[in-house]
FITI-126254 format. One line per field, with one value per residue (C-alpha): residue in one letter; chain; x negated, y, z. Coordinates in steps of 0.02 Angstrom, whole numbers, plus 50000, padded with zeros to 5 digits. Example, Ala and Ser with C-alpha at 12.3 -4.5 7.8 and 13.67 -1.06 7.14 Angstrom:
% residues 2
r: c(A / S)
c: c(A / A)
px: c(49385 / 49316)
py: c(49775 / 49947)
pz: c(50390 / 50357)
% end
This chain:
% residues 135
r: c(X / X / X / X / X / X / X / X / X / X / X / X / X / X / X / X / X / X / X / X / X / X / X / X / X / X / X / X / X / X / X / X / X / X / X / X / X / X / X / X / X / X / X / X / X / X / X / X / X / X / X / X / X / X / X / X / X / X / X / X / X / X / X / X / X / X / X / X / X / X / X / X / X / X / X / X / X / X / X / X / X / X / X / X / X / X / X / X / X / X / X / X / X / X / X / X / X / X / X / X / X / X / X / X / X / X / X / X / X / X / X / X / X / X / X / X / X / X / X / X / X / X / X / X / X / X / X / X / X / X / X / X / X / X / X)
c: c(A / A / A / A / A / A / A / A / A / A / A / A / A / A / A / A / A / A / A / A / A / A / A / A / A / A / A / A / A / A / A / A / A / A / A / A / A / A / A / A / A / A / A / A / A / A / A / A / A / A / A / A / A / A / A / A / A / A / A / A / A / A / A / A / A / A / A / A / A / A / A / A / A / A / A / A / A / A / A / A / A / A / A / A / A / A / A / A / A / A / A / A / A / A / A / A / A / A / A / A / A / A / A / A / A / A / A / A / A / A / A / A / A / A / A / A / A / A / A / A / A / A / A / A / A / A / A / A / A / A / A / A / A / A / A)
px: c(44938 / 44874 / 44884 / 45054 / 45105 / 45022 / 45049 / 45132 / 45121 / 44939 / 44798 / 44711 / 44539 / 44426 / 44268 / 44136 / 44011 / 43898 / 43842 / 43950 / 43901 / 43801 / 43692 / 43737 / 43818 / 43987 / 44100 / 44195 / 44371 / 44521 / 44618 / 44757 / 44914 / 45053 / 45144 / 44979 / 44927 / 45095 / 45073 / 44898 / 44993 / 45089 / 44980 / 44870 / 45003 / 45050 / 44993 / 44981 / 44873 / 44773 / 44752 / 44859 / 45005 / 45192 / 45206 / 45351 / 45426 / 45353 / 45473 / 45441 / 45540 / 45403 / 45255 / 45333 / 45352 / 45155 / 45132 / 45204 / 45101 / 44933 / 44980 / 45035 / 44877 / 44786 / 44916 / 44853 / 45021 / 44969 / 44804 / 44684 / 44716 / 44503 / 44451 / 44602 / 44611 / 44707 / 44591 / 44687 / 44595 / 44721 / 44614 / 44666 / 44846 / 44868 / 44828 / 44953 / 45079 / 45061 / 45057 / 45211 / 45266 / 45190 / 45303 / 45428 / 45434 / 45390 / 45503 / 45615 / 45818 / 45722 / 45788 / 45920 / 46020 / 45971 / 45769 / 45811 / 45848 / 45702 / 45571 / 45667 / 45678 / 45495 / 45413 / 45520 / 45474 / 45259 / 45273 / 45361 / 45218 / 45092 / 45156 / 45148 / 44953 / 44858 / 44925)
py: c(55579 / 55721 / 55590 / 55535 / 55722 / 55734 / 55563 / 55579 / 55778 / 55796 / 55849 / 56018 / 56080 / 56155 / 56246 / 56223 / 56269 / 56375 / 56489 / 56580 / 56566 / 56683 / 56626 / 56750 / 56681 / 56664 / 56730 / 56659 / 56626 / 56661 / 56479 / 56443 / 56447 / 56267 / 56348 / 56415 / 56243 / 56174 / 56325 / 56249 / 56084 / 56112 / 56239 / 56071 / 55931 / 56045 / 56004 / 56177 / 56230 / 56113 / 56140 / 55993 / 55997 / 55925 / 55757 / 55664 / 55564 / 55346 / 55250 / 55073 / 55194 / 55299 / 55160 / 55071 / 55233 / 55275 / 55123 / 55143 / 55314 / 55214 / 55080 / 55196 / 55306 / 55150 / 55124 / 55252 / 55364 / 55464 / 55586 / 55514 / 55633 / 55654 / 55666 / 55732 / 55622 / 55492 / 55348 / 55135 / 54991 / 54853 / 54729 / 54876 / 54913 / 54710 / 54698 / 54846 / 54745 / 54592 / 54694 / 54768 / 54598 / 54510 / 54662 / 54608 / 54406 / 54429 / 54577 / 54430 / 54426 / 54591 / 54741 / 54844 / 54833 / 54996 / 54961 / 54780 / 54849 / 54995 / 54878 / 54751 / 54904 / 54972 / 54795 / 54747 / 54966 / 54927 / 54769 / 54800 / 54941 / 54843 / 54683 / 54837 / 54910 / 54750 / 54693)
pz: c(56891 / 56807 / 56657 / 56673 / 56663 / 56519 / 56420 / 56260 / 56241 / 56141 / 56190 / 56273 / 56215 / 56354 / 56300 / 56438 / 56357 / 56495 / 56334 / 56180 / 55995 / 55991 / 56150 / 56275 / 56440 / 56472 / 56586 / 56707 / 56622 / 56718 / 56743 / 56644 / 56688 / 56672 / 56534 / 56455 / 56452 / 56356 / 56235 / 56213 / 56163 / 56071 / 55961 / 55949 / 55877 / 55762 / 55586 / 55546 / 55671 / 55606 / 55429 / 55371 / 55253 / 55321 / 55242 / 55218 / 55330 / 55325 / 55282 / 55194 / 55029 / 55009 / 55069 / 54906 / 54810 / 54864 / 54777 / 54630 / 54617 / 54627 / 54463 / 54364 / 54382 / 54370 / 54193 / 54152 / 54147 / 54267 / 54293 / 54456 / 54571 / 54610 / 54420 / 54328 / 54192 / 54107 / 54150 / 54109 / 54246 / 54233 / 54335 / 54479 / 54414 / 54431 / 54585 / 54659 / 54550 / 54637 / 54807 / 54790 / 54717 / 54885 / 55009 / 54909 / 54952 / 55122 / 55164 / 55086 / 55166 / 55296 / 55207 / 55147 / 55014 / 54947 / 54986 / 54879 / 54733 / 54727 / 54753 / 54611 / 54508 / 54491 / 54504 / 54342 / 54240 / 54302 / 54247 / 54085 / 54078 / 54119 / 53976 / 53857 / 53885 / 53893 / 53693)
% end
């Protein structure tokens, strides 16, 4: 029953070690109240509490933009985030473009007009860039 109450509300981290980091014995801590447990759970589920940056909402459009950026990096139009250098890798660029084309084909009829236009325009642009670089 306790699991049902906490389900979907995050998690609580409890330090059950008998010794502190210095090797000394810990004092018996007083049990947390329900309010303190809720605060701990809320803090643990916030991205900034875990040291993570806030990320944009994941949508079909952001996924396609991510693939587009990846293809542009492989085409050498943007520097690789890991190395900071612009390097061309045409096979990887072609594979990413083909992946976007596959998504266009498999999602046909299930996208909004804006999503269809986005995919179509990105594919057109990437294919032109690929042909120019492959020459």
